[in-house]
C-alpha positions in Angstrom: 43.0 22.6 -1.6 44.4 25.5 -3.6 48.0 24.5 -2.6 47.2 20.9 -3.6 45.9 22.0 -7.0 48.9 24.3 -7.5 51.3 21.3 -6.8 49.4 19.2 -9.4 49.7 22.1 -12.0 53.4 22.6 -11.3 53.9 18.8 -11.7 52.2 18.8 -15.0 54.3 21.8 -16.2 57.4 19.8 -15.3 56.2 16.8 -17.3 55.4 19.1 -20.3 58.9 20.6 -20.1 60.5 17.1 -20.1 58.2 16.1 -22.9 59.3 19.0 -25.1 62.9 18.5 -24.1 63.2 14.8 -25.0 61.0 15.1 -28.1 58.0 13.3 -29.4 60.0 10.1 -30.1 60.4 9.6 -26.3 56.7 9.6 -25.4 53.4 8.5 -26.8 50.3 10.5 -27.1 48.3 8.3 -24.7 51.0 8.7 -22.1 50.6 12.4 -22.3 46.9 12.0 -21.6 47.5 9.6 -18.7 50.1 11.9 -17.2 47.5 14.7 -17.4 44.9 12.4 -15.7 47.4 11.4 -13.1 47.7 15.1 -12.1 44.0 15.8 -12.3 42.5 12.7 -10.6 42.8 11.7 -7.0 45.1 8.9 -6.1 42.3 6.3 -5.7 40.7 7.4 -9.0 43.9 7.1 -10.9 44.6 3.7 -9.3 41.2 2.4 -10.4 41.9 3.7 -14.0 45.3 2.1 -13.8 43.8 -1.2 -12.7 41.4 -1.2 -15.7 44.3 -0.4 -18.2 46.7 -2.9 -16.7 43.9 -5.6 -16.4 43.0 -5.2 -20.0 46.6 -5.3 -21.2 47.5 -8.3 -19.1 44.3 -10.1 -19.9 44.9 -9.6 -23.6 48.4 -11.0 -23.2 46.9 -14.1 -21.5 44.3 -14.5 -24.3 47.0 -14.3 -27.0 49.2 -16.8 -25.3 46.4 -19.3 -24.6 45.1 -19.0 -28.2 48.6 -19.4 -29.7 49.3 -22.5 -27.7 45.8 -23.9 -28.4 46.3 -23.7 -32.2 49.8 -25.2 -32.0 48.7 -28.0 -29.7 45.5 -28.7 -31.7 47.4 -29.1 -34.9 49.9 -31.5 -33.4 47.4 -33.7 -31.6 44.3 -33.6 -33.9 45.3 -32.9 -37.4 47.7 -35.8 -37.9 47.0 -39.5 -38.1 48.3 -41.7 -35.2 50.9 -43.5 -37.3 52.5 -40.1 -37.9 51.5 -38.6 -34.7 53.9 -40.7 -32.7 56.7 -38.9 -34.6 55.3 -35.7 -33.3 55.4 -37.0 -29.8 59.1 -37.8 -30.4 60.1 -34.7 -32.1 58.1 -31.7 -30.8 58.6 -31.9 -27.0 62.3 -32.2 -27.7 62.2 -29.2 -30.1 60.1 -27.2 -27.6 62.7 -27.3 -24.9 65.7 -26.9 -27.2 64.2 -24.0 -29.1 63.2 -22.3 -25.9 66.8 -22.5 -24.6 68.1 -21.2 -28.0 65.7 -18.2 -27.7 66.8 -17.5 -24.1 70.5 -17.6 -25.1 70.2 -15.6 -28.3 67.4 -13.1 -27.8 67.4 -12.7 -24.0 71.1 -13.1 -23.3 70.6 -16.1 -21.1 68.3 -14.3 -18.6 65.7 -16.9 -17.8 64.5 -16.1 -14.3 61.0 -17.5 -14.3 58.1 -18.7 -12.2 56.2 -17.1 -9.3 59.5 -16.9 -7.2 60.8 -14.4 -9.8 57.8 -12.0 -9.0 58.2 -12.4 -5.3 61.9 -11.6 -5.6 61.2 -8.4 -7.5 58.7 -7.3 -4.9 61.0 -7.9 -1.9 64.4 -7.1 -3.4 63.9 -4.8 -6.3 61.1 -2.4 -5.1 58.6 -4.2 -7.4 60.5 -3.1 -10.5 60.3 -5.8 -13.1 62.4 -5.6 -16.3 60.4 -4.5 -19.3 61.6 -7.5 -21.3 59.4 -9.8 -19.2 56.3 -8.2 -20.8 56.9 -10.4 -23.8 59.8 -12.8 -23.1 57.6 -15.1 -21.0 54.9 -15.2 -23.7 57.4 -16.2 -26.4 59.2 -18.8 -24.3 56.2 -20.5 -22.8 54.4 -20.6 -26.2 57.2 -22.5 -27.7 57.7 -24.8 -24.7 54.0 -25.7 -24.0 52.8 -25.3 -27.5 55.2 -28.0 -28.7 54.3 -30.4 -26.0 56.1 -29.3 -22.8 54.5 -30.8 -19.8 53.9 -27.6 -18.0 51.4 -24.8 -17.6 51.0 -21.3 -19.0 49.6 -19.7 -15.9 52.9 -18.8 -14.2 54.3 -17.2 -17.4 51.0 -15.3 -17.8 51.2 -14.1 -14.2 54.9 -13.0 -14.7 53.9 -11.2 -17.9 51.0 -9.4 -16.2 53.2 -8.5 -13.2 55.8 -7.0 -15.6 53.0 -5.0 -17.4 51.7 -3.6 -14.1 55.2 -2.8 -12.8 56.3 -1.0 -16.0 53.0 0.9 -16.1 53.7 2.1 -12.6 57.2 3.1 -13.4 56.1 5.1 -16.4 53.9 7.2 -14.2 56.3 7.4 -11.3 54.1 5.7 -8.8 55.3 4.8 -5.3 56.5 1.4 -4.1 53.2 0.4 -2.6 51.3 1.6 -5.7 53.8 -0.2 -8.0 53.4 -3.4 -6.0 49.6 -3.1 -6.2 49.6 -2.7 -9.9 52.2 -5.5 -10.3 49.7 -7.7 -8.4 46.8 -6.4 -10.5 48.6 -7.4 -13.7 49.3 -10.9 -12.4 45.7 -11.1 -11.1 44.3 -10.2 -14.6 46.6 -12.8 -16.2 45.3 -15.6 -13.9 41.7 -14.4 -14.3 42.1 -14.5 -18.1 43.8 -17.9 -18.1 40.9 -19.5 -16.2 38.1 -17.0 -16.7 38.0 -16.9 -12.9 38.2 -13.4 -11.5 37.8 -14.4 -7.8 40.5 -17.0 -8.1 42.8 -14.4 -9.6 42.3 -12.1 -6.6 42.9 -15.0 -4.2 46.1 -15.7 -6.0 47.3 -12.2 -5.5 46.5 -12.1 -1.8 47.6 -15.7 -1.0 50.9 -15.8 -3.0 52.0 -12.5 -4.3 51.1 -10.1 -1.5 52.2 -12.3 1.4 53.8 -10.0 3.9 52.6 -6.8 2.2 49.8 -4.9 3.9 47.2 -3.2 1.7 44.0 -1.3 2.2 43.5 -0.6 -1.5 42.2 -3.7 -3.3 39.7 -2.2 -5.8 42.4 -2.1 -8.6 42.9 -5.8 -8.1 39.1 -6.4 -8.5 38.7 -4.3 -11.6 41.9 -5.8 -13.2 40.5 -9.3 -12.5 37.2 -8.4 -14.0 38.8 -7.0 -17.1 41.0 -10.0 -17.6 38.1 -12.4 -17.1 35.9 -10.5 -19.5 38.5 -10.5 -22.3 38.9 -14.2 -21.8 35.2 -14.8 -22.0 34.7 -12.6 -25.0 37.8 -13.6 -27.1 38.6 -17.2 -26.3 36.8 -20.0 -28.0 34.7 -22.4 -25.9 37.1 -25.3 -26.3 40.0 -23.1 -25.1 38.3 -22.0 -21.9 39.0 -23.9 -18.6 35.4 -24.9 -18.2 33.5 -28.0 -16.8 29.8 -28.3 -17.3 29.0 -31.7 -15.8 29.0 -32.5 -12.1 26.9 -34.3 -9.5 24.9 -32.6 -6.8 26.6 -32.5 -3.4 25.5 -35.3 -1.1 26.7 -35.2 2.5 26.8 -39.0 2.5 29.8 -38.7 0.1 31.9 -36.8 2.7 34.0 -40.0 3.5 35.2 -40.0 -0.2 36.3 -36.4 0.1 38.1 -37.0 3.4 40.1 -39.8 1.9 40.8 -37.9 -1.3 42.1 -35.0 0.8 44.7 -37.2 2.4 45.6 -38.8 -0.9 46.0 -35.5 -2.7 48.1 -34.1 0.1 50.5 -37.0 0.0 50.7 -36.9 -3.8 51.4 -33.1 -3.7 54.3 -33.9 -1.4 55.5 -36.5 -3.8 55.3 -34.0 -6.7 57.4 -31.3 -5.0 60.0 -33.8 -3.8 60.4 -35.2 -7.3 60.6 -31.7 -8.6 63.4 -30.8 -6.2 65.4 -33.9 -6.9 65.1 -33.4 -10.7 66.2 -29.8 -10.3 69.2 -30.8 -8.2 70.0 -33.6 -10.7 69.9 -31.3 -13.8 71.9 -28.5 -12.0 74.5 -31.1 -11.1 75.1 -32.2 -14.7 78.4 -31.1 -16.1 76.8 -30.0 -19.4 76.2 -26.8 -21.2 72.8 -25.3 -21.1 72.0 -26.4 -24.6 73.1 -30.0 -23.9 71.0 -30.0 -20.8 68.0 -28.9 -22.9 68.7 -31.7 -25.4 68.9 -34.2 -22.6 65.7 -33.0 -20.9 63.9 -32.8 -24.2 64.8 -36.4 -25.0 63.5 -37.6 -21.6 60.3 -35.6 -22.1 59.8 -37.0 -25.7 60.2 -40.5 -24.4 57.6 -40.0 -21.7 55.1 -38.4 -24.1 55.5 -41.3 -26.6 54.8 -43.8 -23.9 52.1 -41.8 -22.2 50.5 -39.1 -24.5 48.4 -37.5 -21.7 51.8 -36.1 -20.5 51.9 -34.0 -23.7 51.2 -30.3 -23.0 49.0 -28.9 -20.3 46.7 -31.9 -20.1 43.4 -30.1 -19.7 41.8 -32.0 -22.5 42.5 -35.2 -20.6 40.8 -33.9 -17.5 37.8 -32.8 -19.5 37.6 -36.3 -20.9 37.4 -37.6 -17.3 34.4 -35.4 -16.5 32.7 -36.2 -19.8 33.1 -40.0 -19.3 35.2 -40.3 -22.4 37.7 -42.6 -20.7 39.0 -44.6 -23.6 40.2 -41.4 -25.5 43.0 -40.9 -23.0 44.8 -44.1 -24.1 43.8 -44.3 -27.7 47.1 -42.8 -28.9 49.3 -44.8 -26.6 50.8 -48.3 -26.9 48.2 -49.4 -24.4 45.6 -49.3 -27.2 47.1 -52.6 -28.3 46.0 -54.3 -25.1 42.5 -55.3 -24.1 41.2 -52.1 -22.5 39.6 -53.1 -19.2 39.3 -51.4 -15.8 42.7 -52.6 -14.6 44.3 -51.5 -17.8 43.0 -48.0 -17.3 43.9 -48.0 -13.6 47.5 -49.1 -14.3 47.8 -46.6 -17.1 46.6 -43.8 -14.8 48.9 -44.8 -12.0 51.9 -44.6 -14.3 50.8 -41.3 -15.7 50.5 -39.8 -12.2 53.9 -41.0 -11.1 55.6 -39.8 -14.3 53.8 -36.4 -14.5 56.1 -35.0 -11.8 59.1 -36.1 -13.8 57.7 -34.8 -17.1 57.0 -31.4 -15.6 60.3 -31.1 -13.8 62.4 -32.0 -16.8 60.3 -29.5 -18.9 60.9 -26.6 -16.6 64.4 -27.2 -15.2 66.2 -28.4 -18.4 65.4 -25.2 -20.2 61.7 -24.9 -20.9 59.4 -22.2 -19.6 56.2 -23.0 -17.7 54.7 -23.4 -14.2 53.0 -25.9 -11.9 49.5 -24.6 -12.2 48.4 -26.9 -15.0 50.4 -29.9 -13.9 49.0 -29.8 -10.4 45.4 -29.5 -11.8 46.0 -32.3 -14.3 47.5 -34.5 -11.6 44.7 -33.8 -9.2 42.0 -34.5 -11.8 43.7 -37.7 -12.7 44.1 -38.7 -9.1 40.4 -38.0 -8.4 39.3 -40.1 -11.4 41.7 -42.9 -10.4 40.3 -42.9 -6.9 36.7 -43.1 -8.2 37.6 -46.0 -10.4 39.2 -47.9 -7.5 36.2 -47.3 -5.4 33.9 -48.6 -8.1 36.1 -51.6 -8.7 36.0 -52.4 -5.0 32.3 -52.5 -5.1 31.0 -49.0 -4.0 28.0 -47.7 -5.8 26.9 -44.1 -6.5 30.5 -42.9 -6.5 30.5 -39.1 -7.5 33.1 -39.5 -10.2 32.9 -36.0 -11.7 32.9 -34.3 -8.3 36.0 -36.3 -7.3 37.8 -35.2 -10.4 37.0 -31.6 -9.7 37.8 -31.5 -6.0 40.9 -33.6 -6.8 42.2 -30.8 -8.9 41.7 -28.3 -6.1 43.4 -30.7 -3.6 46.6 -31.2 -5.7 46.9 -27.6 -6.6 46.4 -26.5 -2.9 49.2 -28.9 -1.8 51.6 -28.1 -4.6 51.2 -24.3 -4.6 50.3 -23.8 -1.0 47.2 -21.8 -2.2 44.0 -23.4 -0.9 41.7 -20.4 -1.4 42.9 -19.9 -5.0 42.3 -23.6 -5.6 38.8 -23.6 -4.1 37.6 -20.5 -6.0 39.3 -21.6 -9.2 37.4 -24.9 -9.4 34.2 -23.4 -8.1 34.2 -20.7 -10.8 35.4 -23.0 -13.6 32.7 -25.6 -12.9 29.9 -23.3 -11.9 30.0 -25.6 -8.8 29.4 -23.2 -5.9 27.4 -26.0 -4.3 30.7 -27.9 -4.2 32.2 -25.5 -1.7 32.0 -27.9 1.2 33.9 -30.8 -0.6 36.3 -28.3 -2.2 37.1 -26.9 1.3 37.5 -30.3 2.8 39.9 -31.6 0.2 41.9 -28.4 -0.3 42.4 -27.7 3.4 43.4 -31.2 4.2 45.9 -31.3 1.4 47.3 -27.9 2.4 47.6 -29.0 6.0 49.5 -32.1 5.0 51.8 -30.1 2.8 52.4 -27.6 5.6 53.1 -30.5 8.0 56.0 -31.6 5.8 57.2 -28.1 5.1 55.8 -24.8 6.6 56.9 -22.9 3.4 56.4 -24.0 -0.1 59.6 -26.0 -1.0 59.7 -24.1 -4.3 60.2 -20.9 -2.3 61.9 -22.1 0.8 65.5 -21.3 -0.2 64.5 -17.8 -1.2 62.6 -17.3 2.1 65.5 -18.6 4.2 67.8 -16.2 2.5 65.4 -13.3 3.1 65.0 -12.7 -0.7 61.2 -12.9 -0.6 58.6 -11.7 1.8 56.7 -14.1 4.1 53.8 -13.7 6.5 56.2 -12.7 9.3 56.1 -9.0 8.9 58.9 -8.1 11.3 61.3 -10.4 9.5 60.2 -8.9 6.1 61.2 -5.4 7.3 64.5 -6.6 8.7 65.3 -8.5 5.5 64.7 -5.2 3.6 67.7 -3.7 5.5 71.2 -4.1 4.3 74.1 -4.8 6.7 76.5 -2.7 4.6 74.4 0.4 5.5 75.0 0.1 9.2 78.8 -0.3 9.2 80.5 2.7 10.7 83.3 3.2 8.1 84.9 6.0 10.3 85.4 3.8 13.3 88.6 4.6 15.2 91.4 2.1 15.5 94.6 2.0 17.5 97.6 -0.3 17.2 98.0 -3.0 19.8 101.5 -1.8 20.6 100.5 1.8 21.2 100.9 3.2 24.7 98.1 4.1 26.9 99.1 7.8 26.6 98.4 7.6 22.8 95.1 6.1 23.6 94.2 9.0 25.9 95.0 11.4 23.2 92.7 9.6 20.8 89.9 9.7 23.4 90.5 13.4 24.0 90.5 14.4 20.3 87.9 11.9 19.0 84.2 11.5 19.2 83.9 7.7 19.6 83.1 5.7 22.6 84.5 2.4 21.3 87.8 1.6 19.6 89.2 -1.3 17.6 92.7 -2.6 18.6 94.5 -3.9 15.5 98.0 -5.1 14.6 100.3 -3.7 12.0 98.3 -5.5 9.2 95.0 -4.1 10.4 93.9 -7.4 11.8 91.4 -7.1 14.6 93.0 -8.1 18.0 90.5 -6.7 20.5 88.3 -3.8 21.4 88.2 -1.0 24.1 85.3 1.1 25.3 85.2 4.3 27.4 84.1 2.2 30.3 87.2 0.1 29.9 89.4 3.1 29.8 87.8 5.2 32.5 89.7 3.6 35.5 93.0 4.4 33.9 92.1 8.0 33.0 91.9 9.0 36.7 94.7 6.7 38.0 97.6 9.0 38.8 99.8 6.1 39.6 99.3 4.4 36.2 102.3 3.4 34.2 102.3 5.7 31.1 104.3 3.2 29.2 101.7 0.5 29.6 100.6 -0.9 26.2 97.1 -1.0 24.8 97.4 -4.8 24.2 97.6 -5.2 28.0 94.3 -3.6 28.7 92.2 -4.5 25.6 89.5 -7.2 25.8 88.2 -9.7 23.4 84.9 -8.7 21.7 81.9 -10.8 22.9 81.1 -11.6 19.2 82.4 -10.7 15.7 80.2 -9.9 12.7 80.8 -10.3 9.0 79.4 -8.4 6.0 77.3 -11.3 4.9 75.5 -11.5 8.2 71.8 -10.6 7.9 70.4 -7.8 10.1 68.0 -10.3 11.8 71.0 -12.5 12.8 72.9 -9.4 13.9 70.1 -8.3 16.2 70.0 -11.8 17.7 73.7 -11.6 18.3 73.2 -8.3 20.1 70.5 -9.8 22.3 72.7 -12.8 23.1 75.7 -10.8 24.1 73.9 -7.8 25.7 76.1 -5.2 24.1 75.3 -2.3 21.8 78.4 -2.2 19.5 80.2 -5.1 17.7 83.1 -5.2 15.3 82.8 -6.3 11.6 85.7 -8.1 10.0 86.5 -9.5 6.6 87.1 -13.2 5.9 90.8 -12.5 6.6 90.0 -10.8 9.9 90.7 -7.4 8.6 88.8 -4.8 10.6 86.1 -3.0 8.6 84.1 -1.0 11.2 81.6 -1.2 14.0 77.9 -1.8 13.9 75.6 -0.2 16.5 72.4 -1.9 17.6 70.8 1.6 17.8 71.4 2.2 14.1 69.6 -1.0 13.1 66.6 -0.3 15.4 66.3 3.3 14.2 66.3 2.2 10.5 63.7 -0.5 11.4 61.4 2.0 13.0 61.7 4.4 10.0 60.9 1.5 7.6 58.0 0.5 9.8 56.7 4.0 9.7 57.0 4.1 5.9 55.2 0.8 5.4 52.4 1.9 7.8 51.6 5.2 6.1 
């Protein structure tokens, strides 16, 4: 214990020396206090304190963003008469995407990596180190995009902002990779909790999406961060800003068939949503236009959609609340459909078109230059789909259709299928509607939608390319560790080579003076021609009748396989297993010999990494 305290004291003295060396302008007074606490408190105590601080900061960032967007959106949609408001639907969504792109190009030097994939990439490839600029860049960009009508959600930017806050906090106090990852997740958790005032959903989000493939025994910092974020949201946000639903029907087991059908429908719609998203992304990337021109094109498409279908404007939560409150006619009062006789079929056709075009509106918002995520769009689409399904059932002749419940569970179903996060979706809607008695229908719809989505694609299409390249962690822990290894680190740069026209005598001298048991045979241009091992050479070493003038090219053999620098360690190990050898040559694209890779070196690094992750 005395030794442990002495280490802490020496660590603090080191910090004090650095503090005095670099001056007061390099540190803040509260950082001095936290550094002192870091040396005085146990690891678990400091992590809990860190969870509280990160949670409050990330939660406050979420509150600021939600409030800012609410006031911008409220001014555009409610303070202006319809005759003029249509001009806002034309101008503001266009301006939102264009201005966001201008901000990215001028203020942030074109760096616009965004979305949940960006966090997962930093966890897997950058030791959970997130650039400090993301602590505010996402807030600025998403506020402009969504506040001016972008058809996307604020939750992903809030999560990225919270993750950046947690990561930079951990970097400031020199915490380890696992602690840094934990606080990164805590920041994102607090952000989601503040966005929805749903702490359990925030925790589920961290475990289901962010910490996939990462093993943790410490989760208390996540809990306290979620509580802090949710409390700040509840205290500071106005009632009309909160994601809250107060009306619902009691659960009746006789309505289970409705939920079973809705689970299938939401699963199929979720697949439609992600396919459209991928196609729009591919289309925009294929345009031979500058980033600004792409933003102008995407903004024009979004403005046209918002003019025709105003519910596509912004996050769309007010539309979903209108469904649950029975205020159906308000959703089309600002559209051209108001000039038609509003009957049941008018509303049904309108909602069908809104559902089909929501995927396009969101995709053009995000991929043409705006900043936002799929949280809000999936919830909006699910709520709309649930309400549409209820209307169709009523029109067919069914009575006692649980309209409000179908809207709520529809949101969970679409979110589950789009984000591959059923638990997050279940607890989010349960907490937001105080509908814990709806757990059974929520589970039915969310799980069915998730299973349908998984049937089409085992990994979320949004993250599939990153997962296939090994750039993010998955639930396959062995692959995660192997993807963390770099092929370059295993190449023996001091491998011995011999010219193909050298004599066997020269080869014997190399064996005698060297320490390798495998040799690369190359030509005059260092191109790989073959390999030789000690087992290949041994018969000639003890053959007294051997012709000393015999050339290496006559006894060399072709390698069973050839590796390249861009091969992944996982693929290399598979090649070793297929060939049954322990050493293979690595060549460049031009067949220049680079070195050998040993299977033993990869396995030793894997075991060391496994030990570190298990501690």
